[in-house]
N, CA, C and O atoms as a MOPAC input file, in Angstrom:
PM7 MOZYME 1SCF
protein

 N      3.16200 1    -0.74400 1    24.81700 1
 C      2.97900 1     0.06000 1    25.86500 1
 C      3.20500 1     1.75500 1    25.23500 1
 O      3.03500 1     2.89000 1    25.68000 1
 N      3.74900 1     1.05600 1    23.78100 1
 C      4.20400 1     2.54000 1    23.37500 1
 C      3.62700 1     3.30400 1    23.06800 1
 O      4.03000 1     4.33500 1    22.53000 1
 N      2.06500 1     2.90100 1    23.42700 1
 C      0.83800 1     4.11300 1    23.36100 1
 C      1.36900 1     5.42600 1    24.13900 1
 O      1.33400 1     6.54800 1    23.63300 1
 N      1.92100 1     5.12000 1    25.57400 1
 C      1.96300 1     5.72900 1    26.13500 1
 C      2.84800 1     7.36200 1    25.87300 1
 O      2.58500 1     8.56400 1    25.91200 1
 N      3.90400 1     6.54200 1    25.62400 1
 C      5.17100 1     7.57400 1    24.66400 1
 C      4.66500 1     8.50000 1    23.88700 1
 O      5.23600 1     9.58900 1    23.95200 1
 N      3.50200 1     8.38500 1    22.95300 1
 C      2.89800 1     8.61300 1    21.49400 1
 C      1.83900 1     9.79400 1    22.46700 1
 O      1.74700 1    11.00400 1    22.26100 1
 N      1.31200 1     9.19500 1    23.26200 1
 C      0.02200 1     9.94100 1    23.88600 1
 C      0.91500 1    11.30000 1    24.48200 1
 O      0.64500 1    12.47900 1    24.24800 1
 N      1.88300 1    10.85900 1    25.19400 1
 C      2.66700 1    12.36700 1    25.90100 1
 C      3.01400 1    12.82200 1    24.91800 1
 O      2.57800 1    13.97200 1    24.87400 1
 N      3.80400 1    12.49100 1    23.69400 1
 C      4.30900 1    13.29400 1    22.64600 1
 C      3.21800 1    14.24800 1    22.15300 1
 O      3.51200 1    15.38000 1    21.77000 1
 N      2.03800 1    13.82200 1    22.16200 1
 C      1.06900 1    14.50900 1    21.07900 1
 C      0.78500 1    15.49200 1    22.16300 1
 O      0.99800 1    16.62400 1    21.72800 1
 N      0.33500 1    15.50800 1    23.57000 1
 C      0.23100 1    16.55200 1    24.25300 1
 C      1.26400 1    17.08100 1    24.65900 1
 O      0.95500 1    18.14100 1    25.20500 1
 N      2.38000 1    16.90300 1    24.68700 1
 C      3.63100 1    18.00800 1    24.75800 1
 C      3.58600 1    18.86000 1    23.17300 1
 O      3.93400 1    20.02300 1    22.96600 1
 N      3.12100 1    18.00800 1    22.32100 1
 C      3.62800 1    18.71500 1    20.69100 1
 C      2.15400 1    20.12400 1    20.66400 1
 O      2.26500 1    21.34400 1    20.79000 1
 N      1.00400 1    19.33900 1    20.46500 1
 C     -0.18200 1    20.21700 1    20.93500 1
 C      0.02000 1    21.64800 1    21.78900 1
 O      0.06600 1    22.82400 1    21.42700 1
 N      0.10100 1    21.10700 1    22.85400 1
 C      0.50000 1    22.25900 1    23.80900 1
 C      1.00300 1    23.54100 1    23.59600 1
 O      0.46500 1    24.63900 1    23.45100 1
 N      2.59800 1    23.00400 1    23.61800 1
 C      3.38500 1    23.74700 1    22.92300 1
 C      2.91700 1    24.82400 1    21.58300 1
 O      3.02200 1    26.04300 1    21.71900 1
 N      2.38100 1    24.17900 1    20.26100 1
 C      1.54600 1    24.89900 1    19.51900 1
 C      0.22000 1    25.72900 1    19.78300 1
 O     -0.25000 1    26.65500 1    19.12100 1
 N     -0.13900 1    25.26500 1    20.67900 1
 C     -1.32000 1    25.82600 1    21.33500 1
 C     -1.29000 1    27.00300 1    22.01700 1
 O     -2.24400 1    27.67200 1    22.41200 1
 N      0.54200 1    27.31900 1    22.18500 1
 C      0.67600 1    28.93500 1    23.10000 1
 C     -0.42500 1    29.13100 1    23.92800 1
 O     -1.14600 1    30.10500 1    23.71500 1
 N     -0.73700 1    28.15100 1    25.08600 1
 C     -1.86700 1    28.93800 1    26.12600 1
 C     -2.93900 1    29.06700 1    25.98000 1
 O     -3.57200 1    29.54900 1    26.91900 1
 N     -3.64700 1    28.69900 1    24.74000 1
 C     -4.73800 1    28.65300 1    24.59900 1
 C     -5.33600 1    26.83800 1    24.79300 1
 O     -4.65900 1    25.82800 1    24.59900 1
 N     -6.50100 1    26.90200 1    25.14000 1
 C     -7.03800 1    25.37600 1    24.97200 1
 C     -7.18800 1    25.27200 1    24.03200 1
 O     -7.57200 1    26.10000 1    23.20700 1
 N     -6.67900 1    23.26600 1    23.82100 1
 C     -6.50200 1    22.48300 1    22.59900 1
 C     -8.20200 1    21.82200 1    22.51100 1
 O     -8.75600 1    21.09300 1    23.33400 1
 N     -8.64200 1    22.26900 1    21.46200 1
 C    -10.01500 1    21.49500 1    21.18400 1
 C    -10.17500 1    20.13300 1    20.66000 1
 O    -11.07600 1    19.39800 1    21.06300 1
 N     -9.16100 1    19.71300 1    19.60300 1
 C     -9.28900 1    18.45000 1    19.04300 1
 C     -7.85700 1    18.56700 1    18.15500 1
 O     -7.33600 1    19.61400 1    17.77100 1
 N     -7.39800 1    17.26300 1    17.95200 1
 C     -6.19800 1    16.82300 1    17.65200 1
 C     -6.19800 1    15.83500 1    16.58900 1
 O     -6.35700 1    14.70000 1    17.03900 1
 N     -6.07500 1    15.88700 1    15.34600 1
 C     -5.78800 1    15.03800 1    14.22200 1
 C     -5.02900 1    14.29700 1    14.13300 1
 O     -4.11900 1    14.89700 1    13.55900 1
 N     -4.64100 1    13.08700 1    14.34900 1
 C     -3.43100 1    11.90400 1    14.03500 1
 C     -3.66700 1    11.10500 1    12.80800 1
 O     -4.73300 1    10.61000 1    12.44100 1
 N     -2.70000 1    11.06200 1    12.32400 1
 C     -2.17500 1    10.25900 1    11.00700 1
 C     -1.90000 1     9.31700 1    11.40000 1
 O     -1.03500 1     9.48300 1    12.26000 1
 N     -2.32900 1     7.57700 1    11.17300 1
 C     -1.51000 1     6.80400 1    12.12000 1
 C     -1.41300 1     5.30200 1    10.74100 1
 O     -2.32000 1     4.77900 1    10.09400 1
 N     -0.14500 1     5.07500 1    10.75400 1
 C      0.03900 1     4.08900 1     9.80300 1
 C     -0.49700 1     2.90100 1    10.42500 1
 O     -0.54600 1     2.92300 1    11.65500 1
 N     -1.03700 1     1.54600 1     9.64200 1
 C     -0.85500 1     0.07000 1     9.98600 1
 C      0.31800 1    -0.48800 1    10.46300 1
 O      0.35900 1    -1.41800 1    11.26800 1
 N      1.21200 1     0.03500 1    10.00300 1
 C      2.82700 1    -0.77700 1    10.19900 1
 C      3.32200 1    -0.06200 1    11.56600 1
 O      4.40200 1    -0.49600 1    11.96600 1
 N      2.71700 1     0.97900 1    12.37500 1
 C      2.97600 1     1.42300 1    13.44700 1
 C      2.73000 1     0.60800 1    14.71300 1
 O      3.28000 1     0.79500 1    15.79900 1
 N      1.66400 1    -0.48800 1    14.36500 1
 C      1.00900 1    -1.28700 1    15.03900 1
 C      0.54100 1    -0.36900 1    16.48600 1
 O      1.15400 1    -0.47900 1    17.54700 1
 N     -0.50500 1     0.42300 1    16.31500 1
 C     -0.77700 1     1.40600 1    17.15200 1
 C     -2.09600 1     0.82200 1    17.84800 1
 O     -2.69900 1     0.18200 1    16.98700 1
 N     -2.84300 1     0.78800 1    19.18300 1
 C     -3.66500 1     0.18600 1    19.09700 1
 C     -4.53900 1     1.84100 1    19.61600 1
 O     -4.12700 1     2.51000 1    20.56400 1
 N     -5.90300 1     2.28300 1    18.66400 1
 C     -6.86500 1     3.27800 1    18.90900 1
 C     -7.22700 1     3.79000 1    20.33200 1
 O     -7.27000 1     4.93800 1    20.77500 1
 N     -7.51700 1     2.37800 1    21.01300 1
 C     -8.39400 1     2.87600 1    22.17900 1
 C     -7.25300 1     3.05300 1    23.50600 1
 O     -7.36900 1     3.76700 1    24.50200 1
 N     -6.39900 1     2.35500 1    23.21500 1
 C     -5.27100 1     2.49200 1    24.14500 1
 C     -4.79100 1     3.99500 1    23.99800 1
 O     -4.92800 1     4.81600 1    24.90500 1
 N     -4.11700 1     4.32600 1    22.56000 1
 C     -3.67000 1     5.87900 1    22.74400 1
 C     -4.66000 1     6.59800 1    23.15700 1
 O     -4.29000 1     7.48200 1    23.93000 1
 N     -6.10000 1     6.56800 1    22.89100 1
 C     -7.14800 1     7.17600 1    23.33700 1
 C     -6.87000 1     7.09700 1    25.07000 1
 O     -6.78700 1     8.15300 1    25.69700 1
 N     -6.78700 1     6.26500 1    25.50800 1
 C     -6.58600 1     6.52300 1    27.02600 1
 C     -5.50300 1     7.41800 1    27.29800 1
 O     -5.63700 1     8.55200 1    27.75600 1
 N     -4.41800 1     6.85700 1    26.99600 1
 C     -3.30500 1     7.49000 1    27.05800 1
 C     -3.41100 1     8.91600 1    26.98200 1
 O     -3.01600 1     9.58800 1    27.93400 1
 N     -3.96800 1     9.54000 1    25.81200 1
 C     -3.84900 1    11.01300 1    25.40400 1
 C     -4.71700 1    11.66900 1    26.31000 1
 O     -4.30600 1    12.72100 1    26.80000 1
 N     -5.81600 1    11.26200 1    26.62100 1
 C     -6.74400 1    11.82300 1    27.97500 1
 C     -5.66800 1    11.76600 1    28.55500 1
 O     -4.97900 1    12.78500 1    28.56500 1
 N     -5.08800 1    10.30300 1    29.36000 1
 C     -4.40800 1    10.71900 1    30.76700 1
 C     -3.19000 1    11.71200 1    30.68200 1
 O     -3.16600 1    12.79500 1    31.26700 1
 N     -2.29300 1    11.27500 1    29.97600 1
 C     -1.68200 1    12.83000 1    29.71800 1
 C     -2.38600 1    14.24400 1    29.87400 1
 O     -2.30600 1    15.00700 1    30.83700 1
 N     -3.01800 1    14.39000 1    28.82500 1
 C     -3.73000 1    15.74300 1    28.89700 1
 C     -3.79200 1    16.26500 1    29.91500 1
 O     -3.17400 1    17.32200 1    30.04300 1
 N     -4.59400 1    15.70900 1    31.08700 1
 C     -5.02700 1    15.88800 1    32.41500 1
 C     -3.93900 1    17.20300 1    32.93100 1
 O     -2.73000 1    17.02700 1    33.08800 1
 N     -4.63100 1    18.50500 1    33.14900 1
 C     -3.90900 1    19.62300 1    34.00800 1
 C     -2.98900 1    20.49400 1    32.87200 1
 O     -2.15100 1    21.32500 1    33.22100 1
 N     -3.28900 1    20.16200 1    31.45600 1
 C     -2.78700 1    20.75800 1    30.46300 1
 C     -3.95200 1    21.35700 1    29.51900 1
 O     -5.16500 1    21.18100 1    29.63500 1
 N     -3.14400 1    22.22900 1    28.40400 1
 C     -4.47200 1    23.00700 1    27.70000 1
 C     -5.08300 1    21.83300 1    26.51200 1
 O     -5.80600 1    22.15600 1    25.57000 1
 N     -4.71000 1    20.71100 1    26.73900 1
 C     -5.40100 1    19.92600 1    25.66500 1
 C     -6.72100 1    18.42900 1    26.46500 1
 O     -7.31000 1    17.43000 1    26.05200 1
 N     -6.57200 1    19.16800 1    27.70200 1
 C     -7.39600 1    18.54000 1    28.85100 1
 C     -8.87300 1    18.47900 1    28.17300 1
 O     -9.06400 1    19.65000 1    27.84400 1
 N     -9.95700 1    17.76600 1    27.81300 1
 C    -11.11200 1    17.72400 1    27.59700 1
 C    -10.83100 1    17.68900 1    25.65400 1
 O    -11.72800 1    17.64600 1    24.81200 1
 N     -9.62000 1    17.71800 1    25.44300 1
 C     -9.69700 1    17.93600 1    23.67500 1
 C     -9.83400 1    16.48500 1    23.09400 1
 O     -9.38000 1    15.59000 1    23.80600 1
 N    -10.50500 1    16.06800 1    21.66800 1
 C    -10.75800 1    15.23500 1    21.24600 1
 C     -9.70700 1    14.79900 1    20.43700 1
 O     -9.08200 1    15.57100 1    19.71000 1
 N     -9.43600 1    13.38200 1    20.54000 1
 C     -8.06000 1    12.83800 1    19.67000 1
 C     -8.99400 1    12.13900 1    18.91500 1
 O     -9.95100 1    11.45400 1    19.27800 1
 N     -8.38900 1    12.53500 1    17.33700 1
 C     -9.27700 1    11.73100 1    15.86900 1
 C     -7.93100 1    11.39800 1    15.18100 1
 O     -6.90700 1    12.02200 1    14.90500 1
 N     -8.51900 1     9.77900 1    14.98400 1
 C     -7.51700 1     9.18000 1    14.98800 1
 C     -7.39000 1     8.61200 1    13.13100 1
 O     -8.34100 1     7.89100 1    12.83000 1
 N     -6.54300 1     8.81800 1    12.15400 1
 C     -7.03000 1     8.26000 1    10.43600 1
 C     -5.98000 1     7.37800 1    10.80000 1
 O     -4.89100 1     7.62000 1    11.32100 1
 N     -6.52400 1     6.25200 1    10.41400 1
 C     -5.87500 1     4.89700 1    10.04200 1
 C     -5.79700 1     4.83100 1     8.79600 1
 O     -6.73800 1     4.80800 1     8.00300 1
 N     -4.04300 1     4.78000 1     8.44000 1
 C     -3.65900 1     4.34700 1     7.12600 1
 C     -3.36300 1     3.89100 1     6.88500 1
 O     -2.28200 1     3.64800 1     7.42300 1
 N     -3.82500 1     2.89900 1     5.56500 1
 C     -3.24100 1     1.28500 1     5.03700 1
 C     -2.37900 1     1.18200 1     4.96200 1
 O     -1.75500 1     2.23300 1     4.81700 1
 N     -1.57300 1    -0.10700 1     4.98800 1
 C     -0.12400 1    -0.30300 1     4.42500 1
 C     -0.08200 1    -0.68500 1     2.81900 1
 O     -0.62700 1    -1.68100 1     2.34600 1
 N      0.77200 1     0.43000 1     1.96900 1
 C      1.06100 1     0.08400 1     0.45300 1
 C      2.24100 1    -0.24000 1     0.22100 1
 O      3.30800 1     0.18800 1     0.66200 1
 N      1.99900 1    -0.99000 1    -0.47000 1
 C      3.94800 1    -1.25100 1    -0.88700 1
 C      3.90700 1    -1.67100 1    -2.37400 1
 O      3.07700 1    -2.26400 1    -3.06300 1
 N      5.51000 1    -0.96300 1    -2.67100 1
 C      5.92800 1    -1.23500 1    -4.38400 1
 C      6.48600 1    -2.12400 1    -4.21000 1
 O      6.99200 1    -2.38500 1    -3.11900 1
 N      6.57600 1    -2.98700 1    -5.40900 1
 C      7.68500 1    -3.95500 1    -6.37200 1
 C      8.54800 1    -2.91900 1    -7.37100 1
 O      7.98000 1    -2.24600 1    -8.23200 1
 N      9.73800 1    -2.88700 1    -7.18200 1
 C     10.54000 1    -2.42600 1    -7.91800 1
 C     10.75000 1    -3.52700 1    -9.34200 1
 O     11.31300 1    -3.24200 1   -10.39900 1
 N     10.13000 1    -4.78100 1    -8.97700 1
 C     10.97000 1    -6.04700 1   -10.07600 1
 C      9.69100 1    -5.64400 1   -11.18300 1
 O      9.84700 1    -5.38500 1   -12.37700 1
 N      8.37500 1    -5.67100 1   -10.41600 1
 C      7.77400 1    -5.43900 1   -11.62300 1
 C      6.63100 1    -4.31500 1   -11.87500 1
 O      5.74600 1    -4.37800 1   -12.72700 1
 N      6.87100 1    -3.17500 1   -10.85200 1
 C      6.36800 1    -1.80500 1   -10.62100 1
 C      4.90000 1    -2.24600 1   -10.41000 1
 O      4.04700 1    -1.56900 1   -10.98400 1
 N      4.54600 1    -3.17200 1    -9.74700 1
 C      2.83800 1    -3.22300 1    -8.86800 1
 C      3.21200 1    -2.87200 1    -7.46000 1
 O      4.03900 1    -3.44100 1    -6.74800 1
 N      2.36100 1    -1.69800 1    -7.14700 1
 C      1.53900 1    -1.43900 1    -6.08600 1
 C      0.28100 1    -2.15500 1    -5.42300 1
 O     -0.63600 1    -2.48500 1    -6.17500 1
 N      0.22700 1    -2.30000 1    -4.66700 1
 C     -0.62500 1    -3.26800 1    -3.34000 1
 C     -0.62400 1    -2.85400 1    -2.00400 1
 O      0.26900 1    -2.29300 1    -1.36900 1
 N     -1.99700 1    -3.28500 1    -1.58600 1
 C     -2.56500 1    -3.07800 1    -0.22200 1
 C     -2.64200 1    -4.72800 1     0.30300 1
 O     -3.60200 1    -5.45400 1     0.04700 1
 N     -1.58000 1    -5.10700 1     0.99200 1
 C     -1.30300 1    -6.60100 1     1.42100 1
 C     -2.42000 1    -6.72900 1     2.55700 1
 O     -2.90700 1    -5.92400 1     3.35100 1
 N     -2.65700 1    -8.36200 1     2.24000 1
 C     -3.67900 1    -8.90300 1     3.18700 1
 C     -2.76400 1    -9.68900 1     4.40900 1
 O     -1.79900 1   -10.41300 1     4.16200 1
 N     -3.35600 1    -9.34300 1     5.96700 1
 C     -2.28000 1    -9.76400 1     6.44200 1
 C     -1.08700 1    -9.51000 1     6.97500 1
 O     -0.48000 1    -8.55900 1     7.46700 1
 N     -0.93200 1   -10.60900 1     6.74000 1
 C      1.14600 1   -10.59500 1     6.96100 1
 C      1.72500 1   -11.00700 1     5.76100 1
 O      2.93400 1   -10.89300 1     5.55700 1
 N      0.76000 1   -11.58900 1     4.76600 1
 C      1.80200 1   -11.88100 1     3.33800 1
 C      2.19600 1   -10.93800 1     2.78300 1
 O      1.33800 1   -10.44400 1     2.05200 1
 N      3.47600 1   -10.24800 1     2.78900 1
 C      3.80400 1    -8.80600 1     1.86000 1
 C      4.46800 1    -9.15300 1     0.39800 1
 O      4.89300 1    -8.22800 1    -0.29400 1
 N      4.54100 1   -10.46600 1    -0.03100 1
 C      5.17100 1   -10.81400 1    -1.71600 1
 C      3.93600 1   -10.08500 1    -2.60700 1
 O      2.73200 1   -10.24400 1    -2.40700 1
 N      4.52200 1    -9.29300 1    -3.58200 1
 C      4.37700 1    -8.98700 1    -4.87600 1
 C      3.04000 1    -9.79300 1    -5.02400 1
 O      3.25400 1   -10.97400 1    -4.75100 1
 N      1.80500 1    -9.57100 1    -5.34400 1
 C      1.12900 1   -10.44600 1    -5.83300 1
 C      1.31000 1   -10.74100 1    -7.60400 1
 O      0.97200 1   -11.76100 1    -8.20400 1
 N      1.94400 1    -9.50900 1    -8.17200 1
 C      2.25000 1    -9.91100 1    -9.61300 1
 C      3.13500 1   -11.12600 1   -10.00100 1
 O      3.06800 1   -12.03200 1   -10.83100 1
 N      4.21500 1   -10.63700 1    -8.77600 1
 C      5.90200 1   -11.57100 1    -9.38600 1
 C      6.08000 1   -12.23000 1    -8.14400 1
 O      6.99500 1   -13.05000 1    -8.21400 1
 N      5.49900 1   -12.16400 1    -6.95500 1
 C      5.88000 1   -12.83300 1    -5.90100 1
 C      7.34900 1   -12.75000 1    -5.24000 1
 O      7.92900 1   -13.54100 1    -4.49500 1
 N      7.81200 1   -11.28600 1    -5.87600 1
 C      9.04800 1   -10.37800 1    -5.18800 1
 C      8.95300 1   -10.25400 1    -3.75500 1
 O      7.75700 1   -10.23900 1    -3.46600 1
 N      9.69800 1   -10.15500 1    -2.69800 1
 C      9.61100 1    -9.01700 1    -1.64000 1
 C      9.34100 1    -7.78500 1    -2.08300 1
 O      9.67500 1    -7.54800 1    -3.24400 1
 N      8.79800 1    -6.89400 1    -1.43200 1
 C      8.51600 1    -5.67400 1    -1.65800 1
 C      9.76300 1    -4.81200 1    -1.30000 1
 O     10.67500 1    -5.15200 1    -0.54600 1
 N      9.66700 1    -3.89500 1    -1.82700 1
 C     11.14400 1    -3.17300 1    -2.46800 1
 C     11.02500 1    -1.96700 1    -1.70700 1
 O     12.07700 1    -1.54900 1    -1.22200 1
 N      9.62300 1    -1.09100 1    -1.42200 1
 C      9.51000 1     0.12300 1    -0.77400 1
 C      8.06500 1    -0.05700 1    -0.26500 1
 O      7.14800 1    -0.76200 1    -0.68700 1
 N      8.16800 1     1.00000 1     1.01400 1
 C      6.73300 1     1.34800 1     1.72000 1
 C      6.46700 1     2.26000 1     1.20200 1
 O      7.29000 1     3.17500 1     1.24200 1
 N      5.26400 1     2.45100 1     0.50400 1
 C      4.53800 1     3.64200 1    -0.01700 1
 C      3.69700 1     4.70200 1     1.07300 1
 O      3.52100 1     5.92000 1     1.03300 1
 N      3.22200 1     3.53800 1     2.16200 1
 C      2.17700 1     4.15200 1     3.01600 1
 C      2.18900 1     3.03900 1     4.06200 1
 O      2.46900 1     1.89300 1     3.70800 1
 N      1.85500 1     3.36500 1     5.52100 1
 C      1.61800 1     2.56600 1     6.84600 1
 C      2.59300 1     2.89000 1     7.41400 1
 O      3.04700 1     1.81200 1     7.79800 1
 N      3.49700 1     3.94400 1     7.86800 1
 C      4.68900 1     3.97200 1     8.34000 1
 C      4.33500 1     5.00300 1     8.90000 1
 O      5.28100 1     5.36200 1     9.60100 1
 N      3.15000 1     5.98400 1     9.03100 1
 C      2.88600 1     7.25700 1     9.60200 1
 C      2.67400 1     7.15000 1    10.58000 1
 O      2.12100 1     6.14300 1    11.02100 1
 N      3.13500 1     8.43500 1    11.50600 1
 C      2.52700 1     8.72800 1    12.67500 1
 C      2.79000 1    10.24500 1    13.07000 1
 O      3.72800 1    10.69500 1    13.72900 1
 N      1.64000 1    10.96300 1    12.45500 1
 C      2.07400 1    12.40200 1    12.02200 1
 C      0.66100 1    13.18900 1    12.91300 1
 O     -0.38700 1    12.68400 1    13.31400 1
 N      1.15900 1    14.56800 1    12.99300 1
 C      0.13800 1    15.26700 1    13.70200 1
 C     -0.37000 1    15.92500 1    12.40900 1
 O      0.50800 1    16.41500 1    11.69900 1
 N     -1.87900 1    16.03700 1    11.90600 1
 C     -2.38900 1    16.61700 1    10.69500 1
 C     -2.72500 1    17.86300 1    10.65300 1
 O     -2.61300 1    18.60100 1     9.67400 1
 N     -3.45100 1    18.34300 1    12.46600 1
 C     -3.82700 1    19.22600 1    12.35500 1
 C     -4.15900 1    19.68200 1    14.01800 1
 O     -4.54500 1    18.69600 1    14.64600 1
 N     -4.11300 1    20.60500 1    14.63600 1
 C     -4.40700 1    21.02800 1    15.91600 1
 C     -5.50000 1    22.37500 1    16.25500 1
 O     -5.22000 1    23.55700 1    16.45500 1
 N     -6.64900 1    21.78100 1    16.23500 1
 C     -7.48500 1    22.69000 1    16.55900 1
 C     -7.73300 1    23.63900 1    17.76700 1
 O     -8.24600 1    23.15700 1    18.77700 1
 N     -7.43200 1    24.83900 1    17.73300 1
 C     -7.68200 1    25.67100 1    19.29400 1
 C     -8.59700 1    26.72800 1    19.64600 1
 O     -9.11400 1    27.51100 1    18.85000 1
 N     -8.68700 1    26.71100 1    20.34000 1
 C    -10.07800 1    27.74900 1    21.05500 1
 C     -9.18100 1    29.08900 1    20.70300 1
 O     -8.01500 1    29.20900 1    21.07900 1
 N     -9.93700 1    30.14500 1    19.87700 1
 C     -9.39800 1    31.57100 1    19.48800 1
 C     -9.34100 1    32.30600 1    21.19500 1
 O     -9.41500 1    31.70800 1    22.26800 1
 N     -9.24900 1    33.18600 1    21.04200 1
 C     -8.99400 1    33.83600 1    21.82400 1
 C    -10.15900 1    35.25500 1    21.92900 1
 O     -9.80300 1    36.27200 1    21.33400 1
 N    -10.89500 1    35.27100 1    22.33500 1
 C    -12.19300 1    36.35100 1    22.08300 1
 C    -11.32500 1    37.86400 1    22.00700 1
 O    -10.27300 1    38.17800 1    22.56300 1
 N    -12.01000 1    38.46700 1    21.30300 1
 C    -11.91800 1    40.02100 1    20.84000 1
 C    -12.27400 1    40.92600 1    21.64500 1
 O    -13.43200 1    41.32000 1    21.78800 1
 N    -10.76900 1    41.54000 1    22.55600 1
 C    -11.72700 1    42.43000 1    23.79000 1
 C    -12.15900 1    43.46000 1    22.94500 1
 O    -11.75100 1    43.77700 1    21.82700 1
 N    -13.62700 1    44.25000 1    24.10200 1
 C    -14.48200 1    44.57500 1    23.98600 1
 C    -14.01700 1    46.11700 1    23.76300 1
 O    -13.24100 1    46.57800 1    24.60100 1
 N    -14.47400 1    47.00800 1    22.60400 1
 C    -13.91300 1    47.90600 1    22.56800 1
 C    -15.24200 1    49.15700 1    22.84900 1
 O    -16.41100 1    48.91400 1    22.54800 1
 N    -14.72300 1    50.70900 1    23.57400 1
 C    -15.58000 1    51.38700 1    24.16500 1
 C    -14.97800 1    52.26800 1    22.86900 1
 O    -13.87500 1    52.28000 1    22.32300 1
 N    -16.58400 1    53.20600 1    22.57500 1
 C    -16.26900 1    54.21900 1    21.48700 1
 C    -16.33200 1    55.72300 1    22.45000 1
 O    -16.12400 1    56.81100 1    21.91200 1

């Protein structure tokens, strides 16, 4: 159910940065370790966007795969399932290189029309 809080935060952030202009698209990078359900997040984003400058905006989700690093043998890998042990030396992973992301990559807003100038 944390998708509701995430959706609300995305709408708040995009609305603030849009400065009153309509938001057309928000691109979000989500790491696999965040355990976000994409359909649920899209639903809550649309729900939270009602009546805001984000209403009708498209939410694009980029899923970032988990990537781990072993300090023992210096191997980097993408784990299969829930097995996080190093495939090279079987040690526990020392560092998460990718997969914890939860960040707005871009916000596309409608540009204001240039006023007509009479000569």
